[in-house]
Every structure is written in structure tokens, then in C-alpha cells.
TIMI-57595 format. One line per field, with one value per residue (C-alpha): x, y, z. Coordinates in steps of 0.02 Angstrom, whole numbers, plus 50000, padded with zeros to 5 digits. Example, Ala and Ser with C-alpha at 12.3 -4.5 7.8 and 13.67 -1.06 7.14 Angstrom:
BEGIN
px 50615  50684
py 49775  49947
pz 50390  50357
***
This chain:
BEGIN
px 48770  48952  49043  49223  49225  49058  49112  49099  49227  49233  49262  49177  49237  49168  49078  48909  48812  48905  48878  48693  48680  48770  48653  48507  48550  48528  48340  48357  48428  48279  48171  48312  48361  48343  48456  48578  48570  48615  48766  48820  48807  48906  49037  49052  49066  49190  49303  49288  49327  49475  49550  49569  49688  49846  49813  49801  49958  50054  49981  50042  50222  50201  50128  50264  50394  50312  50233  50077  49911  49741  49652  49774  49885  49950  49990  49861  49724  49783  49798  49622  49553  49638  49562  49392  49414  49457  49306  49188  49265  49242  49056  49032  49130  49022  48863  48933  48981  48817  48703  48795  48796  48611  48565  48680  48617  48434  48452  48556  48443  48302  48411  48454  48271  48216  48358  48318  48132  48170  48279  48142  48015  48128  48078  48171  48263  48353  48438  48489  48641  48688  48773  48706  48874  48859  48686  48747  48887  48760  48674  48834  48988  48906  48794  48946  49042  48899  48895  49079  49043  48896  48978  49159  49201  49072  49116  49300  49268  49169  49299  49444  49350  49309  49490  49542  49401  49421  49605  49686  49596  49635  49820  49820  49743  49856  50021  50025  50212  50223  50062  50122  50285  50189  50069  50216  50258  50081  50075  50219  50126  49962  50037  50134  49976  49877  50013  50055  49876  49808  49944  49922  49733  49758  49867  49744  49602  49703  49731  49545  49505  49620  49554  49379  49437  49496  49326  49241  49348  49293  49110  49105  49197  49087  48927  48982  49072  48984  49051  49225  49228  49147  49286  49419  49474  49515  49699  49652  49540  49671  49800  49678  49650  49836  49876  49745  49813  49989  49931  49854  50015  50123  50016  49995  50184  50214  50089  50166  50332  50248  50139  50291  50384  50235  50218  50404  50398  50244  50327  50487  50395  50270  50395  50522  50393  50368  50558  50564  50422  50506  50670  50586  50486  50642  50727  50577  50587  50773  50742  50602  50465  50363  50349  50396  50216  50152  50277  50227  50042  50076  50171  50027  49904  50015  50012  49822  49801  49935  49850  49684  49756  49843  49682  49582  49665  49596  49428  49423  49461  49325  49200  49241  49197  49037  48985  49015  48915  48774  48764  48754  48624  48515  48528  48440  48317  48268  48244  48063  47997  47849  47774  47586  47455  47346  47196  47060  47093  47036  47008  47049  46951  47108  47073  47238  47266  47429  47393  47538  47667  47848  47990  48178  48266  48327  48504  48497  48379  48442  48400  48212  48152  47967  47895  47711  47648  47459  47362  47215  47195  47019  46984  47022  47120  47288  47412  47586  47733  47863  48013  48203  48296  48303  48145  48052  47947  48009  47997  47810  47795  47902  47790  47632  47697  47742  47925  47949  47832  47808  47899  47740  47570  47465  47429  47248  47193  47005  46978  47076  47260  47368  47445  47275  47277  47360  47525  47527  47345  47377  47526  47433  47330  47482  47569  47737  47835  48002  48122  48267  48195  48244  48215  48255  48375  48242  48132  48025  47871  47928  47964  47795  47703  47790  47646  47523  47605  47513  47451  47412  47509  47358  47357  47544  47533  47385  47483  47634  47527  47454  47630  47689  47812  47741  47818  47997  47959  47886  48042  48153  48180  48126  47985  47922  48055  48196  48317  48340  48508  48566  48456  48392  48558  48511  48369  48383  48327  48165  48130  48158  48040  47902  47920  47899  47745  47672  47705  47607  47465  47450  47439  47284  47314  47194  47333  47462  47632  47730  47907  47949  47884  47916  48087  48182  48067  48086  47952  47849  47852  47819  47661  47595  47643  47571  47406  47415  47453  47307  47193  47270  47248  47060  46958  47119  47209  47377  47528  47656  47832  47882  48033  47970  47821  47748  47689  47580  47477  47319  47348  47203  47322  47507  47599  47762  47879  48023  48135  48012  47857  47717  47762  47624  47468  47347  47321  47435  47338  47329  47512  47579  47485  47551  47673  47849  47788  47904  47807  47806  47995  48014  47910  48021  48175  48104  48101  48028  47863  47737
py 45998  45962  46104  46149  46241  46318  46372  46249  46208  46349  46248  46102  45998  46046  45880  45856  45868  46026  46112  46065  46150  46302  46313  46297  46467  46543  46535  46701  46776  46722  46876  46981  46863  46991  47117  46975  46928  47107  47092  46928  47005  47157  47043  46941  47095  47175  47022  47004  47188  47181  47036  47150  47263  47153  47134  47323  47347  47240  47334  47497  47433  47361  47524  47623  47518  47562  47395  47394  47354  47340  47426  47557  47682  47784  47754  47888  47779  47631  47736  47809  47634  47576  47721  47680  47499  47555  47670  47534  47411  47538  47557  47368  47351  47484  47393  47228  47298  47393  47250  47117  47227  47268  47085  47030  47161  47122  46933  46918  47037  46917  46772  46855  46893  46716  46642  46753  46716  46531  46537  46632  46496  46347  46243  46259  46090  46161  46290  46166  46106  46269  46425  46597  46643  46498  46554  46734  46669  46594  46762  46866  46767  46637  46762  46877  46739  46718  46907  46904  46758  46840  47010  46961  46776  46724  46874  46833  46648  46689  46817  46695  46557  46674  46728  46546  46491  46639  46680  46510  46474  46653  46626  46459  46544  46697  46631  46439  46410  46527  46457  46277  46328  46425  46283  46168  46274  46270  46091  46127  46276  46183  46031  46141  46242  46083  46010  46167  46229  46072  46077  46262  46242  46114  46236  46377  46270  46234  46421  46453  46318  46398  46572  46504  46446  46622  46690  46566  46630  46809  46759  46660  46794  46938  46838  46800  46963  46978  46808  46853  47012  46933  46803  46933  46822  46961  46911  46728  46765  46879  46741  46614  46727  46764  46577  46546  46688  46619  46455  46552  46649  46492  46400  46553  46585  46401  46411  46573  46484  46364  46501  46610  46465  46432  46615  46626  46468  46532  46699  46616  46486  46609  46743  46610  46545  46721  46740  46573  46626  46794  46709  46592  46734  46841  46701  46693  46882  46866  46733  46835  46709  46835  47021  47123  47180  47002  46948  47096  47053  46872  46911  47020  46882  46761  46873  46883  46695  46657  46776  46690  46520  46584  46667  46506  46440  46581  46568  46381  46412  46545  46428  46296  46421  46465  46283  46263  46421  46363  46194  46271  46399  46273  46154  46285  46334  46151  46115  46087  46238  46286  46415  46383  46417  46568  46528  46626  46678  46560  46610  46463  46430  46369  46188  46092  45905  45808  45623  45504  45628  45572  45669  45675  45817  45773  45822  45699  45560  45438  45556  45558  45726  45688  45518  45479  45651  45662  45816  45926  46114  46182  46350  46497  46394  46443  46299  46311  46199  46181  46071  46074  46137  46008  45919  45959  46114  46217  46067  46056  46237  46202  46057  46159  46296  46161  46208  46020  45872  45735  45571  45482  45531  45680  45860  45916  46097  46129  45944  45922  45884  46040  45989  46004  46193  46312  46341  46531  46547  46428  46523  46688  46630  46625  46760  46723  46815  46724  46728  46778  46931  46963  47138  47205  47349  47478  47589  47544  47577  47453  47319  47335  47346  47185  47098  47182  47259  47418  47456  47638  47740  47738  47546  47540  47663  47568  47404  47491  47559  47388  47314  47452  47506  47678  47761  47727  47750  47921  47970  47948  48106  48016  47918  47779  47828  47779  47659  47502  47453  47282  47151  47288  47320  47502  47446  47359  47179  47231  47362  47235  47115  47244  47290  47105  47095  47247  47161  47008  47116  47205  47039  46991  46803  46660  46561  46650  46576  46656  46593  46668  46833  46934  46866  47028  47148  47229  47193  47350  47330  47143  47178  47299  47188  47036  47129  47173  46993  46932  47049  46986  46804  46822  46710  46660  46493  46526  46415  46478  46409  46459  46444  46570  46477  46637  46686  46532  46519  46563  46439  46319  46173  46149  46013  45958  45893  45779  45687  45711  45647  45723  45678  45778  45875  45984  46162  46253  46202  46018  46003  46104  45990  45830  45752  45728  45788  45866  46029  46039  46017  46155  46269  46235  46278  46446  46534  46691  46602  46648
pz 49366  49403  49487  49518  49682  49638  49461  49318  49186  49060  48901  48815  48667  48498  48472  48390  48554  48607  48440  48448  48618  48550  48401  48523  48594  48421  48440  48531  48371  48264  48303  48230  48087  47948  48033  48068  47882  47835  47950  47869  47695  47753  47828  47668  47558  47678  47671  47482  47451  47570  47472  47322  47419  47403  47216  47195  47300  47177  47030  47109  47098  46923  46853  46943  46849  46684  46647  46539  46622  46539  46684  46753  46663  46810  46993  47036  46962  47066  47224  47202  47173  47334  47430  47357  47411  47588  47596  47533  47655  47795  47755  47755  47918  48001  47947  48010  48181  48201  48149  48248  48403  48382  48365  48508  48630  48597  48585  48743  48839  48793  48848  49014  49047  49007  49110  49259  49242  49234  49390  49483  49441  49482  49635  49799  49784  49632  49744  49879  49783  49699  49764  49727  49649  49528  49469  49456  49346  49227  49200  49196  49143  49031  48942  48929  48840  48717  48691  48642  48528  48439  48419  48384  48376  48246  48138  48149  48114  47958  47905  47926  47836  47692  47685  47666  47551  47434  47462  47431  47265  47213  47250  47158  47006  47007  47076  47063  47093  47243  47317  47313  47396  47531  47569  47606  47759  47833  47899  48017  48090  48105  48191  48312  48351  48388  48500  48598  48600  48684  48817  48850  48865  49003  49100  49068  49135  49291  49314  49292  49420  49548  49509  49539  49711  49751  49699  49816  49960  49923  49904  50066  50164  50106  50134  50312  50351  50520  50573  50512  50614  50766  50773  50725  50581  50457  50452  50433  50282  50204  50223  50148  49998  49981  49982  49849  49741  49759  49682  49537  49509  49514  49386  49274  49269  49232  49089  49025  48991  48871  48799  48771  48688  48576  48527  48491  48386  48292  48253  48196  48092  48019  47972  47926  47803  47736  47717  47626  47511  47485  47441  47320  47244  47228  47133  47015  46990  46956  46826  46748  46787  46889  46918  47072  47094  47087  47220  47330  47310  47348  47508  47571  47528  47623  47776  47764  47750  47881  48002  47968  48008  48165  48223  48209  48368  48476  48389  48424  48607  48617  48533  48664  48799  48706  48695  48882  48919  48805  48890  49063  49011  48919  49066  49172  49036  49010  49196  49246  49341  49448  49331  49337  49206  49240  49348  49438  49618  49754  49936  50049  50208  50295  50343  50340  50359  50361  50332  50360  50294  50291  50212  50185  50096  49920  49968  50116  50060  50192  50337  50375  50440  50463  50508  50482  50535  50562  50618  50567  50586  50572  50488  50602  50728  50798  50805  50880  50834  50971  50993  50984  50832  50693  50750  50588  50628  50481  50367  50401  50342  50188  50140  50171  50056  49928  49927  49932  49907  50039  50016  50067  50134  50079  50128  50111  50111  50120  50091  49930  49895  49900  49734  49648  49666  49546  49637  49623  49672  49817  49886  49868  50018  50133  50232  50311  50445  50458  50604  50491  50406  50225  50162  49990  49969  49923  50031  50180  50074  49941  50071  50155  49989  49935  50025  49907  49752  49703  49879  49917  50044  50157  50156  50187  50333  50407  50402  50479  50621  50659  50664  50782  50647  50603  50756  50704  50517  50552  50650  50496  50392  50233  50315  50201  50073  50192  50109  50213  50136  50077  50163  50279  50367  50405  50518  50685  50705  50788  50655  50516  50602  50618  50434  50394  50505  50417  50251  50309  50378  50211  50120  50221  50198  50231  50316  50422  50466  50607  50636  50807  50739  50898  50943  50908  50998  51168  51298  51261  51072  51089  51187  51055  50909  50995  51009  50824  50780  50885  50788  50626  50679  50711  50596  50510  50515  50597  50620  50745  50761  50936  51049  51178  51250  51323  51149  51121  51281  51184  51043  51013  50992  51029  50935  51016  50879  50925  50801  50658  50749  50853  51031  51118  51068  51166  51228  51349  51504  51456  51412  51558  51679  51599  51723  51653  51484  51356  51354  51543  51545  51416  51526  51676  51574  51523  51690  51614  51580  51714
***
């Protein structure tokens, strides 16, 4: 997916492929097709009834001048008929607005739900090359464009087309001389609209591109607000945003000159054409070839049809946006996802084998991260992964969780390839306590229960006690109902970590993954949580990513990872006694290890 500073181009050409994509979105309207059909009928009748209004307006003048008419004898009859036409048109317009809105709201809610569900099920590599803001834009901006299209643009397109399809033949039949004269002025307007419109769209696109850049500045700044404040770069970011806005203003003002010229030309040409038609019609009235009422009706019809032609430019531009939005949405909906078929639950024993596993991230295929990794973890064993940052420890976990697939080699779990398991059933056997804790913005109860949706309060409290979290939870006035704030900002680092540990304890996984799970705790809390973790790790396969070597002394096996390969393997005693070994050197560097 091509991006422009994280936000894609808003418009697409109305070619065959683009229109096909746009029509593809209409499948979400199918469940409501009969209500949509009622709206289309109401729209058609509304437009047809409205076209009788100019004719009746002319009749009002003719009858007022005493001319005979087979249908109307008095101006009161004409006026009452016009009121009736307006009332009927109002009823049809209400039906059209209500039905189109009903269908749009329901269809696009279905689309949003399916799009969100699809994004949730997409594999992790999909997110590596996409910003969160870009994906948010798909659900909000792109679906919003389609909402405007379904509720307004399509209705206006059909209305304008009906005005032209019904109006022009009607004019030819009723007022042939005036119609031919009027049609001679239209090519000038159409050619000017095409020329100016294309040029203005280019400038508008440039403005949108630069506005997208300003949005990226805001997104990046707010996502990294702690870094901004830590480096006291508030003025720098304000200046960066101000500079970006200045570019938007400059381009927008430049575009406004051409837009203003185009609007002025359109007004002059359109009303100049009406003046020309009025002059020609007046000459026909003067010569007795037509009536005043007919001329008046014709001028109103001309305004209707001219407005329809002028409105087609904006509709075309909106349809371009809709095609672009449809393409981007369908691109996501058509991406292969991880959603598995339903399968019965499986409780893994926890035997893990990496056999000749090599891997490079899809975003950096020329940079190998793991090189021919081989190891086996027996059920119930505790294995620690140590090594410098970037050595590949987290990548091993990512592959085990099937966030990515190995480039070569295989991963066996309980003696069979990990890929043979139903993915959801497989991952249900894992519990993860990451180093960078991510909490949701709800209550403490909701965050702990995320490990086991539907857990009782007693289960949640028990897990919190085991994680040494109940003491601080109980001290809050709202207890388990305490809101943690966005990403858990209302809790300290240690409190967030203990909530995450409680979440993992509640999950009761077959395979436990601890990514420096006690790094944010003080010495007293670390001791208590370490005891809780040791209880949790009993008879459970556990993989520990550790930087503080004091936390892995009791591990059955320690794997020292360096540059994507296993450089050393053994328990704490074996590795600490290995002369000039990597692990021994790491121990010497950590003076707090006793």
C-alpha cells in the first residue's frame, strides 16, 4: 500500500477497475436492498414531480394574463396545484433522506465492524509497514467518505442525471427554438469546467498532501509526548508544526486564486448564458412566437439543468474520493488474515523444539536475525534467554507465538509442527508478561480479567494477591473499579507490571513467557512477586528473557544468544564457571549479582 506521509492519496481515477472496487463495497447494502429501493423510487418521483414546478410557474403567468388554458381557469387553481406539487415533493424527499440514511448507517456500521474485525485478525507483519494513524484513517475517514457518498453524493448524482435525462427532452418537446439556443452555450461551460477542474484538483491534492504531513507531526508528537517533554522540545515541535501549516496555507491560497477565477468565470458564463437565452426569448415574445409564461418556465428549467451540470463537477470529485476509499478498504478486507476455523481446546504439555531455525524480518529481508537456532525445552522446564539487545531473544518468542514464520527450519511443540495447530487454540496455551506493559484504558478488574474473560471477582482477587498487586489495589478508593487511564498512565511502572503478572496468573497457561517481568519492582515487591512467579512456574514450561541475571539463577537451562546464534548453553553454575565465557563476563558486569 503506497502511502504519502502515512496518509494515502484521497482520489482515484474513475476507470473500470476503480468503479469495480467501488461497486464491491455495495455488498454491504444488499441486506437492506428493499429499503434502498424505496429510497431510489422516492428520489425518482421527487425529481420528476419537481420538474413540473417550472411548467406550472409559467402557467401562473399565462393565466394571469388572461390566456386560455385547457387545465386551469384561475391563478388560484395554478397556485394550489403548485402547493400540492411542493407537498408531494416534500413527502418523497423525506422518504428519500430517511431511507438512504437508514441504509447508510446500517451498511457502514457493518462495514466498520468487518473492517475492524479484519484488522484485528491480520498477522503482525501487516502492521510492520503501517502506522496506527493510517489504519485509523481507514475506519474513520475512508468509511466517512463512503457515508457521504451513500447518503448524499449518490442521491445527488441520480437527481442531476434525472434532471438532464428528463429535463432536456422535455425542453426540446416544449420549447425547441429556445432549447437549441441554450444548448449552444453549454459546450463552453463544460470545456472550461474540465480544464479548470483538472488543474484545481492537482492543487487540492497538493494541499491535502501537505495537510497530511501536519497530521503526522501531531500524531508523532502526541505519541511520544514523554520524549518531547524530557528533551524540552515543546518549542521545537510547535515550530515544526507551524512550518508545516505555513506550507499548507501557501498552497491553499495559491489554489484559491485559480478556484476563485474558475468560480467567477462559471458565474459569468452561466448567468451570461441565461441572459442570452432571456434576450432571445424576449425577442420571440416580442415577435409573438412564444408566450411570456413559456419563456418564464423555460428560464427556470434552464436554471435547473444548468445547476445540474455545474453540480456534476463536485459529484465527480466526490466519486473519485469514494473510489480511492473503496480501494483502500477492500485492500484490507481482501488481505489474508489469521482467523482460524473453530476447533476444540487443546492443552499443550509444553515441549518446544527449534530445529535449524533461521529468520529475517519481512521489512529487512537482507538482515538475518536468527541463524540456524537449535534447542529443545522439555515440559515443565524453565529456560532463560540472555544476551545483548538485538541478539534475537524477542524474535525467538515472536516465532514461538507464530507472530512470524521461520525463513527456514521448523518449530515443534509437543512433537508436531506449531503450524499444524489451530492458531487460536495454540495461542490460548500461552501467557505473556512483557517488559513494556500495555494496559487498556478501563478498570483494574477489566485488565486483570483480560487473561480470562468472564472470570469472577474471587478469581481476579486471587490472581492479584499472588502477583502482590492486591495491597495497592485495595488502597485505592474504587478498588478493582479504579480506572487505569490511557495505557495505564495512572499507575506506576511497578503497579502496571504487577497487574500484567496477575493477568498471566489468571490465564493459567501451559507455556509462560516472562520478558524481564520484575524489572520495574522495588526489592521488597520483587521478592514477593518472584515467589509468586516461582509458584506459577511449577510444572509449567517457562521461557524467561532476562537482563538482570539474578532472576534466572534457578533456571534449568540458560541460552546465551549472540548475533542470532546460541553461543553458550547450560545452567547458572556451569556457565558462571566457564573461563572467559560470555555469561561469566555478564555476571562480572552486574556487580549486584551475589
